[in-house]
Each structure stands twice: as C-alpha cells, then as structure tokens.
C-alpha positions as CSV (number, residue, x, y, z in Angstrom):
1,M,73.8,96.8,128.0
2,A,76.3,95.0,130.2
3,S,76.0,91.8,128.1
4,T,76.5,93.7,124.9
5,A,79.5,95.6,126.3
6,A,80.9,92.2,127.4
7,L,80.4,91.0,123.8
8,G,82.4,94.0,122.6
9,V,85.3,93.1,124.9
10,N,85.1,89.5,123.7
11,L,85.1,90.6,120.1
12,H,88.3,92.6,120.7
13,L,90.1,89.8,122.6
14,T,89.2,87.0,120.2
15,L,89.0,88.6,116.8
16,L,90.6,92.1,116.6
17,M,93.6,91.6,118.8
18,P,95.1,88.3,117.7
19,Y,94.5,88.7,114.0
20,E,95.2,91.3,111.3
21,A,91.9,93.1,111.4
22,E,92.8,94.9,108.2
23,Q,92.2,91.7,106.4
24,F,88.5,91.6,107.2
25,M,87.7,95.1,108.5
26,Y,85.4,96.1,105.7
27,R,83.5,92.8,105.9
28,L,83.2,93.2,109.7
29,L,81.8,96.7,109.4
30,G,79.4,95.5,106.7
31,G,78.3,92.6,108.9
32,L,77.7,95.0,111.9
33,L,75.7,97.3,109.7
34,V,73.5,94.5,108.5
35,S,73.1,93.3,112.1
36,W,71.9,96.7,113.3
37,V,69.5,97.0,110.4
38,G,68.1,93.5,111.2
39,Y,67.9,94.4,114.9
40,F,65.9,97.5,114.0
41,F,63.4,95.6,112.0
42,F,63.2,93.0,114.7
43,Q,62.2,95.7,117.1
44,L,59.5,96.8,114.7
45,V,58.1,93.3,114.5
46,L,58.0,93.2,118.3
47,G,55.7,96.1,118.2
48,F,58.0,99.0,119.1
49,S,57.7,102.3,117.3
50,I,60.2,103.5,114.8
51,L,61.7,106.1,117.3
52,S,61.8,103.5,120.0
53,S,63.4,101.0,117.7
54,V,66.1,103.5,116.6
55,F,66.8,104.3,120.3
56,R,67.2,100.6,121.1
57,V,69.6,100.1,118.2
58,L,71.7,103.1,119.4
59,V,71.8,101.8,122.9
60,V,72.8,98.2,122.0
61,S,75.3,99.3,119.3
62,G,76.8,102.0,121.6
63,S,77.3,99.4,124.4
64,L,79.1,97.1,122.0
65,Y,81.4,99.9,120.8
66,V,82.1,101.0,124.3
67,G,83.1,97.5,125.2
68,I,85.4,97.3,122.2
69,F,87.1,100.7,122.7
70,V,87.5,100.3,126.5
71,S,89.1,96.9,126.0
72,I,91.4,98.3,123.3
73,G,92.4,101.2,125.4
74,I,93.2,99.1,128.5
75,Y,95.1,96.6,126.4
76,R,97.2,99.2,124.6
77,L,98.1,101.1,127.7
78,F,98.8,98.3,130.1
79,F,99.3,95.0,128.3
80,H,100.5,95.7,124.8
81,R,104.0,94.3,123.9
82,L,105.1,97.9,123.2
83,R,103.9,99.3,126.5
84,G,107.5,99.6,127.7
85,F,108.6,102.0,124.9
86,S,108.3,105.7,125.4
87,G,106.2,108.0,123.2
88,P,103.2,110.3,123.3
89,L,100.4,108.8,125.4
90,A,97.8,109.5,122.8
91,A,99.9,107.7,120.2
92,G,99.8,104.5,122.2
93,L,96.0,104.7,122.3
94,T,94.9,105.6,118.8
95,K,96.1,106.3,115.3
96,F,94.0,109.4,115.2
97,Y,96.8,111.1,117.1
98,S,99.0,110.8,114.0
99,V,96.2,111.8,111.8
100,S,95.6,114.9,113.8
101,Q,99.3,115.8,113.8
102,A,99.7,115.3,110.1
103,A,96.5,117.2,109.2
104,K,97.8,120.4,110.8
105,T,100.6,121.1,108.3
106,V,101.0,117.8,106.2
107,Q,104.5,117.7,107.5
108,Y,104.4,114.6,109.6
109,H,108.1,114.0,108.9
110,K,108.9,117.0,111.0
111,D,106.5,115.8,113.7
112,V,108.3,112.5,113.8
113,A,111.7,114.3,114.1
114,R,110.3,116.4,117.0
115,I,109.0,113.3,118.8
116,H,112.3,111.6,118.5
117,E,114.2,114.6,119.9
118,E,111.9,114.3,122.9
119,Y,111.7,110.5,123.4
120,G,114.9,109.1,121.8
121,D,115.7,106.6,119.1
122,F,112.9,104.1,119.9
123,V,109.5,105.6,120.0
124,R,106.0,104.2,120.0
125,T,104.7,106.8,117.6
126,G,101.3,105.6,116.8
127,E,102.2,104.6,113.2
128,C,101.0,101.7,110.9
129,H,104.9,102.0,107.3
130,Q,106.4,96.6,106.5
131,R,107.9,93.3,107.6
132,R,106.9,90.7,110.1
133,T,108.7,87.7,111.5
134,P,107.0,84.6,112.8
135,E,106.7,84.2,116.5
136,G,109.6,82.3,118.0
137,V,112.2,83.6,115.5
138,K,115.2,85.2,117.0
139,D,117.9,86.7,114.7
140,D,121.0,88.5,116.0
141,S,121.9,89.9,112.6
142,L,120.6,93.3,113.6
143,R,123.0,93.6,116.5
144,T,125.6,95.9,114.9
145,N,127.8,98.7,116.1
146,T,125.8,101.5,115.1
147,I,110.4,103.6,104.7
148,L,102.6,109.4,101.4
149,L,101.3,109.9,103.7
150,Q,102.2,107.0,106.0
151,L,100.7,107.4,109.4
152,P,101.7,105.2,112.4
153,G,99.4,103.4,114.8
154,P,99.7,102.0,118.4
155,R,101.0,98.7,117.2
156,E,104.1,100.2,115.6
157,L,107.6,101.3,116.7
158,C,109.5,104.1,115.1
159,I,113.3,103.6,115.1
160,V,116.0,106.2,114.1
161,R,119.1,104.1,114.0
162,R,121.4,103.2,111.2
163,S,121.3,99.5,112.3
164,A,117.5,99.4,112.0
165,V,117.6,99.8,108.2
166,L,119.0,96.2,108.1
167,I,115.4,95.0,108.4
168,Y,115.3,95.4,104.7
169,G,118.0,92.8,104.3
170,P,117.2,89.8,102.1
171,N,118.1,87.2,104.7
172,L,115.8,88.4,107.5
173,K,112.5,86.5,108.1
174,C,110.5,89.7,107.9
175,R,107.7,90.8,105.7
176,K,105.7,93.9,104.8
177,S,103.1,95.0,107.3
178,T,99.4,95.4,106.8
179,W,99.8,99.0,105.6
180,Y,100.4,97.6,102.2
181,E,96.9,96.1,102.0
182,Q,95.1,99.4,102.4
183,V,94.3,99.5,98.7
184,N,93.2,95.8,98.2
185,T,93.6,92.7,100.3
186,D,93.4,90.6,97.1
187,K,97.0,89.8,96.3
188,T,96.2,89.3,92.6
189,C,94.9,92.8,92.3
190,T,97.8,94.9,93.7
191,S,100.9,96.5,92.3
192,I,104.3,94.8,92.9
193,N,105.1,97.4,95.6
194,M,102.1,96.4,97.6
195,I,102.8,92.6,97.7
196,R,103.5,91.3,101.2
197,D,104.2,87.7,100.3
198,G,108.0,87.4,99.6
199,D,107.8,84.5,97.1
200,K,105.1,86.2,95.0
201,Y,107.1,89.4,95.1
202,R,110.2,87.7,93.9
203,R,108.3,86.1,91.0
204,R,106.9,89.4,89.8
205,R,110.2,91.2,90.5
206,R,112.1,89.1,88.0
207,S,110.2,90.6,85.1
208,W,111.0,94.1,86.3
209,D,114.6,93.3,86.7
210,R,114.8,91.9,83.2
211,A,113.1,95.0,81.8
212,F,115.3,97.5,83.5
213,A,118.4,95.6,82.6
214,I,117.7,96.6,78.9
215,K,115.5,99.6,78.7
216,G,112.7,101.3,80.6
217,M,111.7,104.5,82.4
218,H,111.8,105.1,86.2
219,V,110.8,107.9,88.5
220,P,112.7,107.6,91.8
221,C,110.5,107.3,94.9
222,F,111.8,108.5,98.3
223,R,109.9,106.8,101.0
224,D,109.8,105.9,104.6
225,T,109.1,102.3,105.3
226,Y,107.6,100.0,107.8
227,R,108.6,96.4,108.6
228,E,107.2,94.0,111.2
229,S,110.0,92.4,113.1
230,R,111.2,90.2,116.0
231,N,114.8,91.2,116.2
232,P,117.2,93.1,118.4
233,V,118.3,96.5,117.2
234,D,121.6,97.3,118.9
235,E,120.9,97.0,122.6
236,Q,117.1,97.1,122.3
237,F,115.1,93.9,121.6
238,V,112.0,94.5,119.5
239,P,109.1,92.2,120.3
240,G,107.7,89.9,117.7
241,N,104.7,90.7,115.5
242,T,105.6,94.4,115.6
243,A,105.5,96.8,112.7
244,V,108.8,98.8,112.6
245,F,108.8,102.2,111.0
246,V,112.3,103.5,110.0
247,P,112.2,107.1,108.8
248,T,115.1,106.9,106.4
249,Q,115.0,110.7,105.9
250,L,115.9,111.1,109.5
251,V,118.6,108.5,109.5
252,Q,120.2,110.0,106.4
253,T,120.2,113.5,108.0
254,D,121.4,112.3,111.5
255,E,124.6,114.1,112.7
256,R,125.8,110.8,114.2
257,Y,126.1,109.4,110.7
258,W,126.4,112.5,108.6
259,P,128.6,115.4,109.9
260,R,127.1,118.7,108.9
261,A,124.1,116.8,107.7
262,R,122.0,119.8,106.8
263,E,124.7,121.5,104.7
264,F,125.0,121.2,101.0
265,L,128.3,119.4,100.7
266,P,128.6,117.4,97.4
267,E,132.3,116.8,98.3
268,R,131.2,114.6,101.2
269,F,130.9,111.8,98.6
270,S,134.4,112.2,97.3
271,S,137.2,109.9,98.5
272,R,139.5,113.0,98.6
273,T,137.8,114.5,101.6
274,N,137.6,113.4,105.2
275,I,133.9,114.1,105.6
276,W,132.8,110.6,104.8
277,M,132.3,108.3,107.8
278,A,132.3,104.5,107.8
279,N,128.9,104.2,109.5
280,Q,127.0,106.4,107.1
281,Y,123.8,105.2,105.5
282,F,122.8,106.3,102.1
283,A,120.2,104.4,100.2
284,V,117.7,106.7,98.3
285,H,116.5,103.7,96.4
286,H,116.3,101.4,99.4
287,T,118.3,98.2,99.8
288,G,117.8,94.5,99.8
289,L,114.9,92.6,98.3
290,H,112.7,95.6,97.9
291,S,115.2,98.0,96.5
292,C,114.0,100.0,93.5
293,P,114.3,97.8,90.4
294,G,115.0,100.9,88.2
295,K,117.7,102.4,90.4
296,N,120.5,101.8,87.9
297,L,118.5,103.6,85.2
298,A,117.6,106.4,87.5
299,W,121.3,106.9,88.4
300,M,122.3,106.9,84.8
301,S,119.6,109.4,83.9
302,M,120.5,111.7,86.7
303,R,124.2,111.6,86.0
304,T,123.6,112.2,82.3
305,T,121.2,115.1,82.9
306,L,123.3,116.8,85.6
307,S,126.5,116.5,83.7
308,K,125.0,118.0,80.6
309,I,123.5,120.9,82.6
310,A,126.9,121.5,84.4
311,Q,128.7,121.5,81.1
312,H,126.5,124.1,79.5
313,F,125.2,126.2,82.4
314,G,126.2,127.8,85.6
315,L,123.6,127.7,88.3
316,S,122.6,130.1,91.1
317,F,119.6,131.0,93.1
318,G,117.0,133.1,91.3
319,P,116.2,136.7,92.4
320,G,114.8,136.6,96.0
321,E,115.5,132.8,96.3
322,D,117.6,131.3,99.1
323,G,116.4,127.7,99.1
324,H,114.8,128.0,102.5
325,H,111.2,127.4,101.4
326,F,112.2,124.5,99.2
327,D,113.0,122.5,102.4
328,A,110.8,124.2,105.0
329,E,107.6,123.9,103.0
330,A,108.0,120.3,101.8
331,L,104.9,118.2,102.3
332,G,105.0,114.6,103.5
333,C,102.6,112.9,101.1
334,F,103.0,109.4,99.7
335,T,106.1,110.8,98.1
336,M,107.6,114.1,99.1
337,A,105.9,117.2,97.6
338,V,108.5,120.0,97.5
339,A,107.9,123.7,97.1
340,P,109.1,125.6,93.9
341,L,112.8,126.4,93.7
342,M,113.7,129.3,91.5
343,V,117.1,128.7,89.8
344,R,119.0,130.9,87.4
345,F,120.7,129.2,84.5
346,I,123.7,131.0,83.1
347,N,124.9,129.9,79.6
348,R,128.6,129.1,79.8
349,S,129.1,129.8,76.1
350,R,128.3,133.5,76.6
351,P,129.6,135.9,79.2
352,S,126.9,137.0,81.6
353,S,125.8,140.6,81.3
C-alpha cells in the first residue's frame, strides 16, 4: 500500500502538476481503468477468488488515489504559487467547492460578489474562465491607475479591478486557459470561440470579420472570462502560469467606476451629464483580439429596434411588475438566463384609456 501511495504522489508531482492535465485526462482515466481491470484478471490467474481479487484491486487503487489527493492537497495549501492570496480555504483545495456553491441556486455570480466583499479584489476563488503567458515574461502594461456556467478551480485567481480587463489586450503575451478545451482538445474540431492558439484564432477570425463587415446575424453574448497571466495588476503581481478570472459583470457594476451603479440611468452615457467617470469600463462585447466580431451589427440592430419601439410606444412595467425578479432571479449559466419581465406597451398614436 505504501509503495502504491508513493506512486500516486509521484504521478501528481511528475505528470499532473507540471502539465495541463486537461489535455490528457480522459486518456489517463481510461488507462487507469484498463490497468485495474488487468490487475483484477492477474489476481485471478494467481489463484485468488473473485471477491478477493476485487478487494485487492480496491486496496491498491485506493492507495494510489490517496497518494494523489494527499499530494494535491498539501501542494495546493502550502506550496502553490497562489497560496499567498486570500479566499475560502475549500476553494484552494478543490473545484468542487465552486460546484457546490453554484448548484445551490445557479447564481454563482452572486457567490463571487459575496466572496469579493469578504476577501477583497484579488481572491483565490477555486475557478478554472483564459490567457497564459510563458514563464519568464514580465510585462508592466497592466500597471495602470485604476469573462455558463464557468466554475473556478484552485489554480485560478479572480480579480475585480478595472485594470485587470487589460489582459484582453492584443499586445499581451497571454492566451486562453484550459477551460476552453472542455469540449474537445482537438483544435481542428472546435468553434472559433474555443481556440486557444492565437495564430489559429486570427486566421479563422478574418473570415468572421469579412462576413460581418457586409451582412450577417449576431446574438450578443455577455460572459465572464478567464485568462492565464504573468503580469502585475496595479500593485499586485500575478504569478506566471496562472488562470485569471475577471468577472466583468462585477467590474461594470462597481461603485468605484460606476456611480449609482445599480440604478437605471441611461443619461450616464450622455456627455451632457456629470455622471460619467474617466475610469469607467464598459465592454459588453469584450475588447481586444477576442472581442465579438458581430458587435457592430449587434449595436446597429439594437439601436434600430429600440429607436423604432421608442417612436411608436411608451413603456412601463406591467401590472404587478417592479423589475426586481428580473435581476434577482437571473441564473448564471454559460450565458445569463434572465427571468420574465412584464412590460406594458402603450401606442403613442392613440391616447391611453
């Protein structure tokens, strides 16, 4: 048992820790399953009964997994590069912490907000998110004055700072994290949004840009994003090979950047008011290389639709509606799933009764 546990520790240190395990996890699990089945039949050949063979397989496999998980736990708590960042203890140990939180109400965006209220702007949340810089790269471009269900893991850092959104900039040597390979690790069988390689993404992006420059259809997607980084964010240096999760919804509703952030104030976008602040961040279609290719079409469609509605109808809440449930009951899936909102349309061409 001791030797098998030691093998598990060695497996973690030499294979799972230094490499992106997501790249080969399914093959590893398949290989372990084949090994246990082979070991079972080997015990039968040695003359052990079926029950005894099953017991021996469980003991050996259990020892291996104990070694792996104990090694992972010790490493994540005491030696991980993010050990100095605050956050829930369970989040630093396992991603199941985030899963358990999200499963309660499917409103993990609110859980993230609560965690940041308790621990601050830089939190080791337990999330997984999307860019990664090579070791040894140091870039001061993030030193300024100031993303469905996407669930974090112990290797990730959640940052609520306006300056952190600069990880999406085209000149930074960052790339998308392993979260984007959850569907398929084969780069030729994924959508453009799931491509991690910058050069391959640019080549496929050109076709999208040409298409949306003329015609096309787009549904805007509001998302939080992860990036793997090795850059300073304001006064805080982020270690290399770290996945950075920036909840843009929190940044764009932060009172430091948006006065009266939770109020409906369309006039805040007008140059004739003093509500606008120079350090505000507003990018519903993201920025940089991975900005939405159809954002111009989306803006045009929204402006046309909203202006037509405003010209012909007056709007008000429907009977018994106050808008509270629309925001309070929103579910954090891959894209935000909002509750029904009852709206009354009043035809401007006829007086209301």
